[in-house]
C-alpha positions in Angstrom: 15.2 -26.3 32.2 11.5 -26.0 32.9 9.5 -23.5 34.9 6.8 -23.5 37.5 4.8 -20.5 38.8 3.2 -21.3 42.1 2.2 -19.8 45.5 5.5 -19.0 47.3 4.5 -21.3 50.2 4.8 -24.3 47.7 7.9 -23.2 45.8 10.1 -26.0 47.1 7.4 -28.7 46.7 7.8 -31.1 43.8 5.3 -33.6 45.2 2.4 -32.8 42.8 0.1 -32.6 45.8 -1.8 -29.5 44.6 -2.8 -31.3 41.4 -3.6 -34.4 43.4 -6.0 -32.5 45.5 -7.8 -30.6 42.8 -7.1 -32.5 39.6 -6.1 -30.7 36.4 -6.3 -30.9 32.6 -3.9 -33.9 32.6 -4.7 -35.7 35.9 -7.8 -36.8 37.9 -8.2 -35.9 41.6 -6.2 -38.3 43.7 -3.4 -38.6 41.1 -0.2 -36.5 41.9 1.3 -34.7 39.0 3.7 -31.7 38.8 2.8 -29.2 36.1 5.7 -27.2 34.6 6.1 -25.2 31.4 8.8 -24.6 28.7 8.9 -20.9 29.5 8.2 -18.3 32.1 5.7 -16.6 29.8 3.7 -19.8 29.4 3.6 -20.1 33.2 2.1 -16.7 33.4 -0.5 -17.5 30.7 -1.5 -20.7 32.4 -2.1 -18.8 35.7 -4.0 -16.0 33.9 -6.5 -18.3 32.3 -7.5 -19.7 35.7 -7.7 -16.4 37.5 -10.9 -14.3 37.4 -10.6 -10.8 35.9 -10.0 -8.2 38.5 -8.2 -10.6 40.8 -4.5 -9.9 40.8 -2.6 -13.0 42.1 -0.2 -12.3 45.0 2.6 -14.1 46.7 3.8 -16.2 43.8 7.3 -17.5 42.9 8.8 -18.5 39.7 10.7 -21.8 40.1 13.4 -23.0 37.7 13.7 -26.7 37.6 16.7 -28.5 36.0 16.0 -31.6 34.0 19.3 -33.4 33.4 20.2 -34.8 30.0 19.2 -38.4 29.5 15.9 -38.4 31.4 13.1 -40.3 29.6 10.6 -37.9 28.2 7.4 -39.2 26.5 6.0 -36.7 24.0 2.3 -36.4 23.0 1.9 -35.0 19.6 -1.2 -32.9 18.7 -2.4 -35.5 16.2 -2.3 -38.2 19.0 -4.7 -36.2 21.1 -8.5 -36.5 20.9 -10.6 -33.9 19.1 -11.3 -30.9 21.3 -8.6 -31.9 23.8 -7.8 -28.2 24.5 -11.4 -27.2 25.5 -12.2 -27.1 29.2 -15.4 -29.2 28.7 -13.4 -32.2 27.4 -10.7 -32.3 30.1 -11.7 -35.8 31.1 -10.2 -36.9 27.8 -6.8 -35.5 28.7 -7.1 -36.7 32.3 -7.3 -40.2 31.1 -4.1 -39.7 29.1 -2.3 -38.3 32.1 -3.7 -40.9 34.5 -2.4 -43.6 32.2 1.0 -41.9 32.0 1.2 -41.8 35.8 0.0 -45.5 36.2 2.4 -46.8 33.6 5.4 -45.2 35.3 7.3 -45.7 32.0 8.8 -42.2 32.0 9.3 -39.4 34.4 8.1 -36.6 32.1 5.2 -36.3 29.7 5.7 -33.4 27.2 2.3 -32.1 26.0 1.1 -29.2 23.8 -0.2 -26.2 25.7 -3.9 -25.6 25.5 -3.3 -22.0 26.3 -0.4 -21.0 23.9 -0.3 -22.8 20.6 3.2 -24.0 19.8 4.4 -24.1 23.4 4.6 -27.1 25.7 4.0 -28.1 29.2 6.1 -30.8 30.9 4.2 -33.0 33.3 6.4 -34.6 35.9 5.4 -37.8 37.6 6.6 -37.4 41.3 6.1 -41.2 41.8 8.7 -42.1 39.2 12.1 -43.3 40.6 13.9 -40.8 38.5 12.3 -37.8 40.3 15.5 -37.8 42.4 17.4 -36.5 39.4 15.5 -33.3 39.0 16.3 -30.3 41.1 15.2 -26.8 41.8 17.8 -24.3 40.6 16.2 -21.1 41.7 13.1 -19.6 43.2 12.3 -15.9 42.8 9.4 -13.9 44.0 7.1 -13.1 41.0 4.9 -10.0 40.5 2.2 -10.2 37.9 1.5 -7.2 35.6 -1.9 -6.0 36.7 -2.9 -5.2 33.1 -3.3 -9.0 32.6 -6.2 -9.1 35.0 -8.2 -6.0 34.2 
């Protein structure tokens, strides 16, 4: 099971379109990728670091996604990543890794260390991989952020 915290309007969307439009730590603009996390708490932390103080996010949903046993998961270990991979200024280094993962189409999922919470992991899902049909949304619940996170 992995989790995704997103605007409610996109809760049923597994296309990676949002990341394709804007790019992210692990993908360049124009490359679709679905960002998920190992826990609900990591999802919250990932949103919080990208939200300006004083701006409480509204209309979000927590999405639970089932990853059936047997799916190919490629794992990036910290020691395989370039120096300063977690800093914002060096995100092109990680984008190259993610873009190569997408292009190779060798696995559906890339497990990467979180840059936000040490010891936790994000699971990047390649929506262009043929095994995307095996993952499913289990549940979507409205999510309310604790305002103390954004003060």
